[in-house]
N, C-alpha and C positions, 0 to 999 in steps of 0.2 A: 746646484742652487743655481735659482730662473737670474738670467742675466738683469733683471729688474732689480732684483738682491743685490747683487754686484753693485748697478749702479749707485745703489743708495747707501753701501758700505764707501764705497771711494766717494761718494759726495760727504759722505759723514766724518772722514778721514782729513780730507781738503777742508772741510772748517776745523776741522780740531786742528788741524796744522797752520792755517792761519793765524788761529784764538793764539796757540803756543808761541807762535811767530811774534803776534804782537804783543804780548805776557813778558818773552824775551827781550824785546828790544825796549819796552818802558822799563824794566829793572836796570837795562844799562844805560836808561839815560836817550836813547839814539830817538826814541818816538816822537819827542817833542822837536827835535831839531827838523824829523822827516816833516811834521805837520810844519810846520812854518812854510814849508814850501809847496803847500797845498793851492794857493794861486795859480802857481806857475804850472803845478803838475793839471790843473785844470783844462789851460791853455795849450799845452806842448800836447796833453794827451788828446787833443781834438786833430791835431796838426798830424801827429800819430796816427789815427787811426784815418784820416782822409788820404795819408798817402800809401797804407793798407791795403784801404779800399777802391782806391784808383789803380793799382797796380793787380790787385786779386780779380776786379771784375775783368780785367784785360786781361789776364791770363784763363781766367774761366770762360769768357768769351772767343777767347782763341781757341786753349787748349782743347775743350771739349768736343767745336765741329771739327777739328783736325784732326781727332783721336778717332771721331766717325768715318771720317773721308778717308784714314789710313786704312781701316778695317775692311773698305769696299774690295771687291775682286780687283777692279782694274786700276788700283794704287798700291796694289798688296806688293808689288817688285819695288816701290820706292819707300816702303813703309818703313824699312829699317833704317834707310841713308837719312830718312828725315829726323828720326828719330835719335840719330846718334849726331846729329849737326845741334839739334836742340838739348842733347847732353854733354856737348860740347862746352854748352854755354854754362851749364851749371858744375865743371869741373876749375874752371877759374876760379881762382880765389874770391871773395865776395869782397874786400877791398880791393882788388886790382878790376874789378867789373866795375865798382862806382867809380874808378878814377878813369876805366876807360871810357864808360857814358858820358864822365863830365868833359874829357877832353873833346868829345863832338855835339855836347848839346851845351855844354857852358855849365852853370852854377845853379842852384836852387831846385826846384821840388823835379822838372822835365827828365832830367838824368837818373835822379833818386824812382824815380817811377819804374823808368825805364829797366835799369838795373835790378828793380825788385820783381818785376814782371818777368824776367828772364830767370830769374830764380824760384818762381812759383810754378812756373809753366808745367816744368817736367814732371810731377807727380800727376797732374791732373790728366797731362796727354797720356802717360802712362797706365795710368789706372783708368782711363777712357778707353784705350786701344784693349789692355788686360780683360777689362767687366764685359765687353763687349764678344772679345773672342772666346769667352768662357760660357757665353751661350749655347747650351745642347743643340746640336746639329738635328737632332731630331725634330725637334721644337720648331725650327725655321722652315724644315725639309714640311713639314705639318702646315705650315701657314701658306707655303707655297702651294700646297694641292688643294690649300682650298681656296685659292686662285686671289692671292693678297698679292698685292705689288711689291715692288721695294721698299716703297716708302711704305706705306702701313705696315710692313713684317719691320721694319726699325722704330715703328711709332707704338705700333701694339704689342710686339713681343719683345725685340732683342733691349729695346732702352730700358720697360720695365723689369728685367732681368737681371739690368747691369749698373741702373743706378745706385744700389746699397756701394758697389767696389766705386763709381767715380764718385760719390759724395767722400768715401774714405782718402781718396785722393786730391778732393779738394780742403775738409779737414787738414789733414798733413801740411797742405800747401799753405793756408792759412797762417796754421799755427807758427809756420817756418818764416813767413811773411810777417809778422808783426814781432817774431823774434828779432828780425835780421833790422828792421827798421830804422832802430837808434843810429845804426852807422848813414843814416841821411845826414845825420845833424854834420858830416865832417866836409860836406859838399854846400852847408847853409840852405841843405831842406827842413829844419826844423824836426820837431819832435820827438820824444823823452828822449832821445841822446842826448839834446843838449843840459839836461841833469848832469847825465850819467858822467861824459865826459869834462864835463866843467868841474865836477867832484871830483874825479881822478886828478884834476890839474892842480887843483887845489888844497888834495888831499882833506875834504871833509867827507866822511862817510856818509851824513844824512841828507846831505843834496843828491850824494850818489843812489844811496839806497831811495829815494824819491822819485828818482828815475827809474831803478830798476824792477823794482817792487810792483809799481802799476803795470810795467812792460810784461811782465811775469804773469800779472792778474788778468791783463785783457789776452792773452794767446790762451792760457786756460779758458777764459770767458766764452772765447772763441770756438774754443775746440770743442766745448759743452756743449754751446748751440748747435753746431753742427751735430753732434752725435745725437743729441734729440729730435733735430730734421732725419738724419738716420733712420731711428729706432720707430718714432711716430707714424711718417710719410712714406717712407717705404712698404708696400703692401705686404702684409705678415707671410705670404706664400712664398719669397724671395729675401725674406728676411733672417737672417741668422740670430737675430736677436731676441725676436720673438717666436 
């Protein structure tokens, strides 16, 4: 079956799942209690997206150039060390990382953005390195034989062949980012975690689900959007989905 057919089947399954979930919540009488929080959901979803966008943009701005740098021959000796340092940040439990950032930066958005940035950085960095290292050496040798400079080889040969893998890392990282943002509420940074954790404290399933369901939908939406960018903007010759 073609990738497009699989994508259409996945979208149908997602829509059917959302419809079934809505019907189940309506039957249990939970849906009205969720909808009564729609004003809060809209307001907090904006905060949620701002935190995810800021930390995600920082991770992309750092991870992709750093990954490119580590694949250059002159920096190959330190590539493993830098990767392990970044990996160390992701081995720390998320709550501990947020608490550590809070102890340095205080409360509010800055420590939350920093902690999310650290958690998001590794998949982007690793996929950038993996994608560039997977470029067939004969292509690079042929470009070099044609008289291309290292910069031209990077722009015209290496990046076009690695962009699919790089986007896969960004796709994974942003989905994880959005799913982790609710923890930012614990240090006063806002987001949909306010509904989730308040609903837990008050034992109100409607409030909890009013925060949890939009969080899941945002993660799925971002994953779908990056997936479409992968499918349509990566050239056919280097795109395994086409």
